[in-house]
PDB file of N, CA, C and O in Angstrom, chain B, residues numbered from 101:
ATOM      1  N   UNK B 101      21.452  -0.562  16.949  1.00  0.00           N
ATOM      2  CA  UNK B 101      22.372   0.131  17.799  1.00  0.00           C
ATOM      3  C   UNK B 101      22.246  -0.361  19.239  1.00  0.00           C
ATOM      4  O   UNK B 101      23.256  -0.614  19.895  1.00  0.00           O
ATOM      5  N   UNK B 102      21.044  -0.496  19.726  1.00  0.00           N
ATOM      6  CA  UNK B 102      20.820  -0.951  21.097  1.00  0.00           C
ATOM      7  C   UNK B 102      21.414  -2.341  21.284  1.00  0.00           C
ATOM      8  O   UNK B 102      22.118  -2.604  22.259  1.00  0.00           O
ATOM      9  N   UNK B 103      21.121  -3.220  20.341  1.00  0.00           N
ATOM     10  CA  UNK B 103      21.632  -4.593  20.423  1.00  0.00           C
ATOM     11  C   UNK B 103      23.144  -4.628  20.204  1.00  0.00           C
ATOM     12  O   UNK B 103      23.865  -5.316  20.926  1.00  0.00           O
ATOM     13  N   UNK B 104      23.612  -3.893  19.215  1.00  0.00           N
ATOM     14  CA  UNK B 104      25.029  -3.881  18.893  1.00  0.00           C
ATOM     15  C   UNK B 104      25.904  -3.390  20.031  1.00  0.00           C
ATOM     16  O   UNK B 104      27.023  -3.870  20.211  1.00  0.00           O
ATOM     17  N   UNK B 105      25.401  -2.440  20.796  1.00  0.00           N
ATOM     18  CA  UNK B 105      26.161  -1.916  21.940  1.00  0.00           C
ATOM     19  C   UNK B 105      25.942  -2.728  23.213  1.00  0.00           C
ATOM     20  O   UNK B 105      26.596  -2.490  24.228  1.00  0.00           O
ATOM     21  N   UNK B 106      25.019  -3.688  23.156  1.00  0.00           N
ATOM     22  CA  UNK B 106      24.770  -4.544  24.316  1.00  0.00           C
ATOM     23  C   UNK B 106      23.826  -3.950  25.342  1.00  0.00           C
ATOM     24  O   UNK B 106      23.680  -4.493  26.437  1.00  0.00           O
ATOM     25  N   UNK B 107      23.178  -2.831  25.000  1.00  0.00           N
ATOM     26  CA  UNK B 107      22.268  -2.174  25.954  1.00  0.00           C
ATOM     27  C   UNK B 107      21.036  -3.030  26.203  1.00  0.00           C
ATOM     28  O   UNK B 107      20.430  -2.951  27.271  1.00  0.00           O
ATOM     29  N   UNK B 108      20.660  -3.851  25.220  1.00  0.00           N
ATOM     30  CA  UNK B 108      19.501  -4.729  25.411  1.00  0.00           C
ATOM     31  C   UNK B 108      19.775  -5.760  26.507  1.00  0.00           C
ATOM     32  O   UNK B 108      18.859  -6.143  27.236  1.00  0.00           O
ATOM     33  N   UNK B 109      21.006  -6.204  26.629  1.00  0.00           N
ATOM     34  CA  UNK B 109      21.375  -7.198  27.647  1.00  0.00           C
ATOM     35  C   UNK B 109      21.877  -6.558  28.939  1.00  0.00           C
ATOM     36  O   UNK B 109      21.771  -7.146  30.016  1.00  0.00           O
ATOM     37  N   UNK B 110      22.421  -5.353  28.821  1.00  0.00           N
ATOM     38  CA  UNK B 110      22.988  -4.656  29.984  1.00  0.00           C
ATOM     39  C   UNK B 110      22.520  -3.200  29.973  1.00  0.00           C
ATOM     40  O   UNK B 110      23.262  -2.317  29.542  1.00  0.00           O
ATOM     41  N   UNK B 111      21.300  -2.941  30.441  1.00  0.00           N
ATOM     42  CA  UNK B 111      20.739  -1.587  30.395  1.00  0.00           C
ATOM     43  C   UNK B 111      21.591  -0.537  31.113  1.00  0.00           C
ATOM     44  O   UNK B 111      21.499   0.652  30.808  1.00  0.00           O
ATOM     45  N   UNK B 112      22.409  -0.969  32.056  1.00  0.00           N
ATOM     46  CA  UNK B 112      23.247  -0.015  32.785  1.00  0.00           C
ATOM     47  C   UNK B 112      24.290   0.652  31.870  1.00  0.00           C
ATOM     48  O   UNK B 112      24.850   1.692  32.218  1.00  0.00           O
ATOM     49  N   UNK B 113      24.539   0.054  30.718  1.00  0.00           N
ATOM     50  CA  UNK B 113      25.483   0.641  29.772  1.00  0.00           C
ATOM     51  C   UNK B 113      24.936   1.910  29.121  1.00  0.00           C
ATOM     52  O   UNK B 113      25.710   2.740  28.644  1.00  0.00           O
ATOM     53  N   UNK B 114      23.618   2.070  29.095  1.00  0.00           N
ATOM     54  CA  UNK B 114      23.007   3.250  28.475  1.00  0.00           C
ATOM     55  C   UNK B 114      23.587   4.527  29.067  1.00  0.00           C
ATOM     56  O   UNK B 114      23.936   5.454  28.335  1.00  0.00           O
ATOM     57  N   UNK B 115      23.687   4.574  30.356  1.00  0.00           N
ATOM     58  CA  UNK B 115      24.210   5.771  31.029  1.00  0.00           C
ATOM     59  C   UNK B 115      25.690   5.982  30.694  1.00  0.00           C
ATOM     60  O   UNK B 115      26.136   7.116  30.523  1.00  0.00           O
ATOM     61  N   UNK B 116      26.435   4.900  30.602  1.00  0.00           N
ATOM     62  CA  UNK B 116      27.859   5.031  30.278  1.00  0.00           C
ATOM     63  C   UNK B 116      28.064   5.528  28.851  1.00  0.00           C
ATOM     64  O   UNK B 116      28.929   6.367  28.597  1.00  0.00           O
ATOM     65  N   UNK B 117      27.276   5.014  27.934  1.00  0.00           N
ATOM     66  CA  UNK B 117      27.408   5.422  26.537  1.00  0.00           C
ATOM     67  C   UNK B 117      26.815   6.800  26.255  1.00  0.00           C
ATOM     68  O   UNK B 117      27.421   7.612  25.555  1.00  0.00           O
ATOM     69  N   UNK B 118      25.627   7.059  26.803  1.00  0.00           N
ATOM     70  CA  UNK B 118      24.855   8.239  26.400  1.00  0.00           C
ATOM     71  C   UNK B 118      24.539   9.204  27.535  1.00  0.00           C
ATOM     72  O   UNK B 118      23.736  10.119  27.351  1.00  0.00           O
ATOM     73  N   UNK B 119      25.143   9.025  28.692  1.00  0.00           N
ATOM     74  CA  UNK B 119      24.841   9.860  29.848  1.00  0.00           C
ATOM     75  C   UNK B 119      25.119  11.335  29.647  1.00  0.00           C
ATOM     76  O   UNK B 119      24.489  12.170  30.296  1.00  0.00           O
ATOM     77  N   UNK B 120      26.040  11.678  28.771  1.00  0.00           N
ATOM     78  CA  UNK B 120      26.372  13.083  28.538  1.00  0.00           C
ATOM     79  C   UNK B 120      25.641  13.694  27.344  1.00  0.00           C
ATOM     80  O   UNK B 120      25.842  14.866  27.023  1.00  0.00           O
ATOM     81  N   UNK B 121      24.791  12.900  26.684  1.00  0.00           N
ATOM     82  CA  UNK B 121      24.041  13.399  25.530  1.00  0.00           C
ATOM     83  C   UNK B 121      22.701  13.949  25.986  1.00  0.00           C
ATOM     84  O   UNK B 121      22.117  13.464  26.955  1.00  0.00           O
ATOM     85  N   UNK B 122      22.217  14.972  25.277  1.00  0.00           N
ATOM     86  CA  UNK B 122      20.912  15.561  25.574  1.00  0.00           C
ATOM     87  C   UNK B 122      19.873  15.207  24.526  1.00  0.00           C
ATOM     88  O   UNK B 122      18.684  15.123  24.830  1.00  0.00           O
ATOM     89  N   UNK B 123      20.322  14.997  23.275  1.00  0.00           N
ATOM     90  CA  UNK B 123      19.344  14.748  22.210  1.00  0.00           C
ATOM     91  C   UNK B 123      19.922  13.856  21.128  1.00  0.00           C
ATOM     92  O   UNK B 123      21.137  13.744  20.963  1.00  0.00           O
ATOM     93  N   UNK B 124      19.023  13.231  20.403  1.00  0.00           N
ATOM     94  CA  UNK B 124      19.357  12.458  19.216  1.00  0.00           C
ATOM     95  C   UNK B 124      18.898  13.300  18.035  1.00  0.00           C
ATOM     96  O   UNK B 124      17.733  13.692  17.968  1.00  0.00           O
ATOM     97  N   UNK B 125      19.797  13.577  17.112  1.00  0.00           N
ATOM     98  CA  UNK B 125      19.457  14.354  15.917  1.00  0.00           C
ATOM     99  C   UNK B 125      19.452  13.404  14.728  1.00  0.00           C
ATOM    100  O   UNK B 125      20.482  12.837  14.366  1.00  0.00           O
ATOM    101  N   UNK B 126      18.280  13.240  14.127  1.00  0.00           N
ATOM    102  CA  UNK B 126      18.115  12.392  12.946  1.00  0.00           C
ATOM    103  C   UNK B 126      18.291  13.270  11.712  1.00  0.00           C
ATOM    104  O   UNK B 126      17.501  14.185  11.481  1.00  0.00           O
ATOM    105  N   UNK B 127      19.329  12.993  10.916  1.00  0.00           N
ATOM    106  CA  UNK B 127      19.585  13.720   9.680  1.00  0.00           C
ATOM    107  C   UNK B 127      18.885  12.973   8.555  1.00  0.00           C
ATOM    108  O   UNK B 127      19.405  11.985   8.037  1.00  0.00           O
ATOM    109  N   UNK B 128      17.708  13.449   8.181  1.00  0.00           N
ATOM    110  CA  UNK B 128      16.850  12.748   7.221  1.00  0.00           C
ATOM    111  C   UNK B 128      17.171  13.171   5.795  1.00  0.00           C
ATOM    112  O   UNK B 128      17.051  14.343   5.439  1.00  0.00           O
ATOM    113  N   UNK B 129      17.583  12.194   4.980  1.00  0.00           N
ATOM    114  CA  UNK B 129      17.833  12.471   3.574  1.00  0.00           C
ATOM    115  C   UNK B 129      16.561  12.329   2.749  1.00  0.00           C
ATOM    116  O   UNK B 129      16.450  12.927   1.679  1.00  0.00           O
ATOM    117  N   UNK B 130      15.605  11.548   3.232  1.00  0.00           N
ATOM    118  CA  UNK B 130      14.333  11.356   2.531  1.00  0.00           C
ATOM    119  C   UNK B 130      13.191  11.551   3.513  1.00  0.00           C
ATOM    120  O   UNK B 130      13.397  11.578   4.726  1.00  0.00           O
ATOM    121  N   UNK B 131      12.002  11.685   2.984  1.00  0.00           N
ATOM    122  CA  UNK B 131      10.804  11.804   3.815  1.00  0.00           C
ATOM    123  C   UNK B 131      10.224  10.406   3.993  1.00  0.00           C
ATOM    124  O   UNK B 131       9.296  10.017   3.283  1.00  0.00           O
ATOM    125  N   UNK B 132      10.768   9.663   4.932  1.00  0.00           N
ATOM    126  CA  UNK B 132      10.347   8.285   5.169  1.00  0.00           C
ATOM    127  C   UNK B 132       9.815   8.169   6.598  1.00  0.00           C
ATOM    128  O   UNK B 132      10.596   8.131   7.548  1.00  0.00           O
ATOM    129  N   UNK B 133       8.490   8.114   6.755  1.00  0.00           N
ATOM    130  CA  UNK B 133       7.896   8.058   8.093  1.00  0.00           C
ATOM    131  C   UNK B 133       8.385   6.872   8.924  1.00  0.00           C
ATOM    132  O   UNK B 133       8.505   6.986  10.144  1.00  0.00           O
ATOM    133  N   UNK B 134       8.666   5.740   8.284  1.00  0.00           N
ATOM    134  CA  UNK B 134       9.136   4.570   9.032  1.00  0.00           C
ATOM    135  C   UNK B 134      10.511   4.825   9.654  1.00  0.00           C
ATOM    136  O   UNK B 134      10.765   4.423  10.789  1.00  0.00           O
ATOM    137  N   UNK B 135      11.389   5.488   8.915  1.00  0.00           N
ATOM    138  CA  UNK B 135      12.713   5.806   9.454  1.00  0.00           C
ATOM    139  C   UNK B 135      12.618   6.833  10.579  1.00  0.00           C
ATOM    140  O   UNK B 135      13.315   6.725  11.588  1.00  0.00           O
ATOM    141  N   UNK B 136      11.748   7.833  10.400  1.00  0.00           N
ATOM    142  CA  UNK B 136      11.555   8.840  11.448  1.00  0.00           C
ATOM    143  C   UNK B 136      10.998   8.188  12.713  1.00  0.00           C
ATOM    144  O   UNK B 136      11.413   8.527  13.822  1.00  0.00           O
ATOM    145  N   UNK B 137      10.067   7.261  12.552  1.00  0.00           N
ATOM    146  CA  UNK B 137       9.503   6.544  13.703  1.00  0.00           C
ATOM    147  C   UNK B 137      10.588   5.743  14.418  1.00  0.00           C
ATOM    148  O   UNK B 137      10.640   5.726  15.648  1.00  0.00           O
ATOM    149  N   UNK B 138      11.450   5.083  13.652  1.00  0.00           N
ATOM    150  CA  UNK B 138      12.537   4.307  14.259  1.00  0.00           C
ATOM    151  C   UNK B 138      13.495   5.220  15.014  1.00  0.00           C
ATOM    152  O   UNK B 138      13.963   4.867  16.096  1.00  0.00           O
ATOM    153  N   UNK B 139      13.792   6.388  14.453  1.00  0.00           N
ATOM    154  CA  UNK B 139      14.683   7.334  15.129  1.00  0.00           C
ATOM    155  C   UNK B 139      14.041   7.864  16.412  1.00  0.00           C
ATOM    156  O   UNK B 139      14.715   7.999  17.433  1.00  0.00           O
ATOM    157  N   UNK B 140      12.749   8.162  16.363  1.00  0.00           N
ATOM    158  CA  UNK B 140      12.042   8.621  17.562  1.00  0.00           C
ATOM    159  C   UNK B 140      12.037   7.535  18.638  1.00  0.00           C
ATOM    160  O   UNK B 140      12.213   7.826  19.821  1.00  0.00           O
ATOM    161  N   UNK B 141      11.837   6.302  18.227  1.00  0.00           N
ATOM    162  CA  UNK B 141      11.832   5.172  19.161  1.00  0.00           C
ATOM    163  C   UNK B 141      13.204   5.027  19.825  1.00  0.00           C
ATOM    164  O   UNK B 141      13.295   4.791  21.030  1.00  0.00           O
ATOM    165  N   UNK B 142      14.263   5.169  19.031  1.00  0.00           N
ATOM    166  CA  UNK B 142      15.621   5.068  19.582  1.00  0.00           C
ATOM    167  C   UNK B 142      15.873   6.186  20.583  1.00  0.00           C
ATOM    168  O   UNK B 142      16.453   5.949  21.643  1.00  0.00           O
ATOM    169  N   UNK B 143      15.445   7.397  20.259  1.00  0.00           N
ATOM    170  CA  UNK B 143      15.626   8.522  21.181  1.00  0.00           C
ATOM    171  C   UNK B 143      14.890   8.273  22.490  1.00  0.00           C
ATOM    172  O   UNK B 143      15.427   8.508  23.572  1.00  0.00           O
ATOM    173  N   UNK B 144      13.670   7.801  22.379  1.00  0.00           N
ATOM    174  CA  UNK B 144      12.858   7.527  23.576  1.00  0.00           C
ATOM    175  C   UNK B 144      13.517   6.439  24.426  1.00  0.00           C
ATOM    176  O   UNK B 144      13.592   6.557  25.649  1.00  0.00           O
ATOM    177  N   UNK B 145      13.986   5.390  23.775  1.00  0.00           N
ATOM    178  CA  UNK B 145      14.613   4.283  24.507  1.00  0.00           C
ATOM    179  C   UNK B 145      15.903   4.712  25.192  1.00  0.00           C
ATOM    180  O   UNK B 145      16.256   4.186  26.248  1.00  0.00           O
ATOM    181  N   UNK B 146      16.607   5.668  24.591  1.00  0.00           N
ATOM    182  CA  UNK B 146      17.852   6.154  25.176  1.00  0.00           C
ATOM    183  C   UNK B 146      17.624   7.308  26.154  1.00  0.00           C
ATOM    184  O   UNK B 146      18.564   7.781  26.792  1.00  0.00           O
ATOM    185  N   UNK B 147      16.373   7.756  26.267  1.00  0.00           N
ATOM    186  CA  UNK B 147      16.064   8.852  27.186  1.00  0.00           C
ATOM    187  C   UNK B 147      16.561  10.198  26.690  1.00  0.00           C
ATOM    188  O   UNK B 147      16.928  11.064  27.484  1.00  0.00           O
ATOM    189  N   UNK B 148      16.574  10.373  25.354  1.00  0.00           N
ATOM    190  CA  UNK B 148      17.080  11.604  24.757  1.00  0.00           C
ATOM    191  C   UNK B 148      15.959  12.362  24.060  1.00  0.00           C
ATOM    192  O   UNK B 148      14.995  11.762  23.584  1.00  0.00           O
ATOM    193  N   UNK B 149      16.093  13.688  24.003  1.00  0.00           N
ATOM    194  CA  UNK B 149      15.173  14.485  23.205  1.00  0.00           C
ATOM    195  C   UNK B 149      15.402  14.131  21.740  1.00  0.00           C
ATOM    196  O   UNK B 149      16.490  13.696  21.362  1.00  0.00           O
ATOM    197  N   UNK B 150      14.374  14.318  20.918  1.00  0.00           N
ATOM    198  CA  UNK B 150      14.446  13.972  19.492  1.00  0.00           C
ATOM    199  C   UNK B 150      14.391  15.241  18.656  1.00  0.00           C
ATOM    200  O   UNK B 150      13.594  16.141  18.918  1.00  0.00           O
ATOM    201  N   UNK B 151      15.242  15.298  17.657  1.00  0.00           N
ATOM    202  CA  UNK B 151      15.220  16.405  16.704  1.00  0.00           C
ATOM    203  C   UNK B 151      15.473  15.839  15.318  1.00  0.00           C
ATOM    204  O   UNK B 151      16.355  15.000  15.132  1.00  0.00           O
ATOM    205  N   UNK B 152      14.697  16.301  14.344  1.00  0.00           N
ATOM    206  CA  UNK B 152      14.883  15.853  12.969  1.00  0.00           C
ATOM    207  C   UNK B 152      15.291  17.034  12.117  1.00  0.00           C
ATOM    208  O   UNK B 152      14.681  18.102  12.174  1.00  0.00           O
ATOM    209  N   UNK B 153      16.330  16.829  11.325  1.00  0.00           N
ATOM    210  CA  UNK B 153      16.763  17.850  10.370  1.00  0.00           C
ATOM    211  C   UNK B 153      16.735  17.227   8.987  1.00  0.00           C
ATOM    212  O   UNK B 153      17.362  16.194   8.748  1.00  0.00           O
ATOM    213  N   UNK B 154      16.009  17.857   8.083  1.00  0.00           N
ATOM    214  CA  UNK B 154      15.893  17.357   6.719  1.00  0.00           C
ATOM    215  C   UNK B 154      17.071  17.875   5.910  1.00  0.00           C
ATOM    216  O   UNK B 154      17.196  19.077   5.674  1.00  0.00           O
ATOM    217  N   UNK B 155      17.932  16.962   5.490  1.00  0.00           N
ATOM    218  CA  UNK B 155      19.156  17.345   4.796  1.00  0.00           C
ATOM    219  C   UNK B 155      19.097  17.094   3.298  1.00  0.00           C
ATOM    220  O   UNK B 155      19.789  17.768   2.535  1.00  0.00           O
ATOM    221  N   UNK B 156      18.289  16.141   2.864  1.00  0.00           N
ATOM    222  CA  UNK B 156      18.270  15.777   1.459  1.00  0.00           C
ATOM    223  C   UNK B 156      19.584  15.113   1.067  1.00  0.00           C
ATOM    224  O   UNK B 156      20.361  14.696   1.926  1.00  0.00           O
ATOM    225  N   UNK B 157      19.820  15.022  -0.219  1.00  0.00           N
ATOM    226  CA  UNK B 157      21.048  14.407  -0.728  1.00  0.00           C
ATOM    227  C   UNK B 157      22.043  15.441  -1.223  1.00  0.00           C
ATOM    228  O   UNK B 157      23.126  15.077  -1.683  1.00  0.00           O
ATOM    229  N   UNK B 158      21.703  16.722  -1.140  1.00  0.00           N
ATOM    230  CA  UNK B 158      22.625  17.750  -1.595  1.00  0.00           C
ATOM    231  C   UNK B 158      22.959  17.569  -3.060  1.00  0.00           C
ATOM    232  O   UNK B 158      22.065  17.415  -3.893  1.00  0.00           O
ATOM    233  N   UNK B 159      24.244  17.586  -3.378  1.00  0.00           N
ATOM    234  CA  UNK B 159      24.683  17.485  -4.764  1.00  0.00           C
ATOM    235  C   UNK B 159      25.025  16.057  -5.175  1.00  0.00           C
ATOM    236  O   UNK B 159      25.674  15.849  -6.199  1.00  0.00           O
ATOM    237  N   UNK B 160      24.602  15.089  -4.400  1.00  0.00           N
ATOM    238  CA  UNK B 160      24.958  13.705  -4.699  1.00  0.00           C
ATOM    239  C   UNK B 160      24.502  13.284  -6.098  1.00  0.00           C
ATOM    240  O   UNK B 160      25.282  12.710  -6.857  1.00  0.00           O
ATOM    241  N   UNK B 161      23.257  13.562  -6.436  1.00  0.00           N
ATOM    242  CA  UNK B 161      22.720  13.143  -7.731  1.00  0.00           C
ATOM    243  C   UNK B 161      23.454  13.764  -8.904  1.00  0.00           C
ATOM    244  O   UNK B 161      23.800  13.066  -9.857  1.00  0.00           O
ATOM    245  N   UNK B 162      23.696  15.068  -8.849  1.00  0.00           N
ATOM    246  CA  UNK B 162      24.386  15.731  -9.960  1.00  0.00           C
ATOM    247  C   UNK B 162      25.850  15.301 -10.036  1.00  0.00           C
ATOM    248  O   UNK B 162      26.416  15.216 -11.126  1.00  0.00           O
ATOM    249  N   UNK B 163      26.460  15.030  -8.893  1.00  0.00           N
ATOM    250  CA  UNK B 163      27.851  14.570  -8.884  1.00  0.00           C
ATOM    251  C   UNK B 163      27.974  13.185  -9.511  1.00  0.00           C
ATOM    252  O   UNK B 163      28.866  12.949 -10.326  1.00  0.00           O
ATOM    253  N   UNK B 164      27.085  12.273  -9.135  1.00  0.00           N
ATOM    254  CA  UNK B 164      27.115  10.919  -9.712  1.00  0.00           C
ATOM    255  C   UNK B 164      26.885  10.982 -11.219  1.00  0.00           C
ATOM    256  O   UNK B 164      27.574  10.300 -11.978  1.00  0.00           O
ATOM    257  N   UNK B 165      25.924  11.793 -11.658  1.00  0.00           N
ATOM    258  CA  UNK B 165      25.636  11.906 -13.088  1.00  0.00           C
ATOM    259  C   UNK B 165      26.837  12.468 -13.842  1.00  0.00           C
ATOM    260  O   UNK B 165      27.157  11.992 -14.931  1.00  0.00           O
ATOM    261  N   UNK B 166      27.503  13.467 -13.282  1.00  0.00           N
ATOM    262  CA  UNK B 166      28.663  14.061 -13.946  1.00  0.00           C
ATOM    263  C   UNK B 166      29.808  13.067 -14.053  1.00  0.00           C
ATOM    264  O   UNK B 166      30.417  12.934 -15.115  1.00  0.00           O
ATOM    265  N   UNK B 167      30.101  12.378 -12.979  1.00  0.00           N
ATOM    266  CA  UNK B 167      31.199  11.410 -12.987  1.00  0.00           C
ATOM    267  C   UNK B 167      30.889  10.259 -13.938  1.00  0.00           C
ATOM    268  O   UNK B 167      31.775   9.802 -14.661  1.00  0.00           O
ATOM    269  N   UNK B 168      29.650   9.788 -13.948  1.00  0.00           N
ATOM    270  CA  UNK B 168      29.255   8.695 -14.842  1.00  0.00           C
ATOM    271  C   UNK B 168      29.390   9.110 -16.308  1.00  0.00           C
ATOM    272  O   UNK B 168      29.680   8.279 -17.169  1.00  0.00           O
ATOM    273  N   UNK B 169      29.179  10.401 -16.588  1.00  0.00           N
ATOM    274  CA  UNK B 169      29.287  10.904 -17.959  1.00  0.00           C
ATOM    275  C   UNK B 169      30.721  11.303 -18.312  1.00  0.00           C
ATOM    276  O   UNK B 169      30.981  11.775 -19.418  1.00  0.00           O
ATOM    277  N   UNK B 170      31.649  11.113 -17.373  1.00  0.00           N
ATOM    278  CA  UNK B 170      33.044  11.435 -17.636  1.00  0.00           C
ATOM    279  C   UNK B 170      33.394  12.897 -17.454  1.00  0.00           C
ATOM    280  O   UNK B 170      34.472  13.335 -17.856  1.00  0.00           O
ATOM    281  N   UNK B 171      32.487  13.660 -16.850  1.00  0.00           N
ATOM    282  CA  UNK B 171      32.758  15.076 -16.593  1.00  0.00           C
ATOM    283  C   UNK B 171      33.289  15.223 -15.171  1.00  0.00           C
ATOM    284  O   UNK B 171      33.076  14.340 -14.341  1.00  0.00           O
ATOM    285  N   UNK B 172      33.978  16.324 -14.877  1.00  0.00           N
ATOM    286  CA  UNK B 172      34.442  16.539 -13.502  1.00  0.00           C
ATOM    287  C   UNK B 172      33.256  16.789 -12.575  1.00  0.00           C
ATOM    288  O   UNK B 172      32.235  17.342 -12.982  1.00  0.00           O
ATOM    289  N   UNK B 173      33.412  16.380 -11.351  1.00  0.00           N
ATOM    290  CA  UNK B 173      32.351  16.604 -10.357  1.00  0.00           C
ATOM    291  C   UNK B 173      32.197  18.100 -10.113  1.00  0.00           C
ATOM    292  O   UNK B 173      33.191  18.827 -10.095  1.00  0.00           O
ATOM    293  N   UNK B 174      30.953  18.573  -9.923  1.00  0.00           N
ATOM    294  CA  UNK B 174      30.752  20.001  -9.649  1.00  0.00           C
ATOM    295  C   UNK B 174      31.376  20.386  -8.312  1.00  0.00           C
ATOM    296  O   UNK B 174      31.526  19.553  -7.418  1.00  0.00           O
ATOM    297  N   UNK B 175      31.733  21.650  -8.194  1.00  0.00           N
ATOM    298  CA  UNK B 175      32.315  22.149  -6.946  1.00  0.00           C
ATOM    299  C   UNK B 175      31.254  22.132  -5.847  1.00  0.00           C
ATOM    300  O   UNK B 175      30.074  22.363  -6.109  1.00  0.00           O
ATOM    301  N   UNK B 176      31.676  21.861  -4.641  1.00  0.00           N
ATOM    302  CA  UNK B 176      30.761  21.874  -3.496  1.00  0.00           C
ATOM    303  C   UNK B 176      30.446  23.312  -3.148  1.00  0.00           C
ATOM    304  O   UNK B 176      31.343  24.136  -2.970  1.00  0.00           O
ATOM    305  N   UNK B 177      29.139  23.608  -3.052  1.00  0.00           N
ATOM    306  CA  UNK B 177      28.729  24.982  -2.778  1.00  0.00           C
ATOM    307  C   UNK B 177      28.042  25.150  -1.443  1.00  0.00           C
ATOM    308  O   UNK B 177      27.728  26.271  -1.043  1.00  0.00           O
ATOM    309  N   UNK B 178      27.803  24.044  -0.741  1.00  0.00           N
ATOM    310  CA  UNK B 178      27.103  24.149   0.531  1.00  0.00           C
ATOM    311  C   UNK B 178      28.097  24.062   1.679  1.00  0.00           C
ATOM    312  O   UNK B 178      29.192  23.518   1.534  1.00  0.00           O
ATOM    313  N   UNK B 179      27.700  24.602   2.806  1.00  0.00           N
ATOM    314  CA  UNK B 179      28.536  24.584   4.003  1.00  0.00           C
ATOM    315  C   UNK B 179      27.758  23.869   5.100  1.00  0.00           C
ATOM    316  O   UNK B 179      26.568  24.118   5.292  1.00  0.00           O
ATOM    317  N   UNK B 180      28.424  22.998   5.804  1.00  0.00           N
ATOM    318  CA  UNK B 180      27.800  22.296   6.926  1.00  0.00           C
ATOM    319  C   UNK B 180      28.167  23.037   8.190  1.00  0.00           C
ATOM    320  O   UNK B 180      29.344  23.265   8.469  1.00  0.00           O
ATOM    321  N   UNK B 181      27.156  23.414   8.956  1.00  0.00           N
ATOM    322  CA  UNK B 181      27.399  24.117  10.216  1.00  0.00           C
ATOM    323  C   UNK B 181      27.443  23.100  11.350  1.00  0.00           C
ATOM    324  O   UNK B 181      26.524  22.296  11.508  1.00  0.00           O
ATOM    325  N   UNK B 182      28.488  23.139  12.116  1.00  0.00           N
ATOM    326  CA  UNK B 182      28.621  22.262  13.261  1.00  0.00           C
ATOM    327  C   UNK B 182      28.371  23.044  14.537  1.00  0.00           C
ATOM    328  O   UNK B 182      28.567  24.258  14.585  1.00  0.00           O
ATOM    329  N   UNK B 183      27.943  22.349  15.550  1.00  0.00           N
ATOM    330  CA  UNK B 183      27.727  22.985  16.842  1.00  0.00           C
ATOM    331  C   UNK B 183      26.303  23.394  17.056  1.00  0.00           C
ATOM    332  O   UNK B 183      25.410  22.985  16.314  1.00  0.00           O
ATOM    333  N   UNK B 184      26.085  24.199  18.068  1.00  0.00           N
ATOM    334  CA  UNK B 184      24.740  24.623  18.467  1.00  0.00           C
ATOM    335  C   UNK B 184      24.195  25.708  17.565  1.00  0.00           C
ATOM    336  O   UNK B 184      24.859  26.196  16.650  1.00  0.00           O
ATOM    337  N   UNK B 185      22.959  26.062  17.862  1.00  0.00           N
ATOM    338  CA  UNK B 185      22.290  27.102  17.069  1.00  0.00           C
ATOM    339  C   UNK B 185      22.709  28.463  17.524  1.00  0.00           C
ATOM    340  O   UNK B 185      22.251  29.465  16.975  1.00  0.00           O
TER     341      UNK B 185
END
């Protein structure tokens, strides 16, 4: 992300891209310490607070299994909350 946005070559872009952000929220689907470390490093480099939320895969596994077996996908039963706490 840093390289792709050019922040590595032009650090002044960090403020333009992320100046209005307060935190980086890492939505973790797995318990992978290397990914969490990379997310923390990105937050630190961008000058943002870090927050991790463990989301898992939800119904992805059961949906793939149902579709592969020719059955209809199960109804979605979870709700995603947007916004602040």
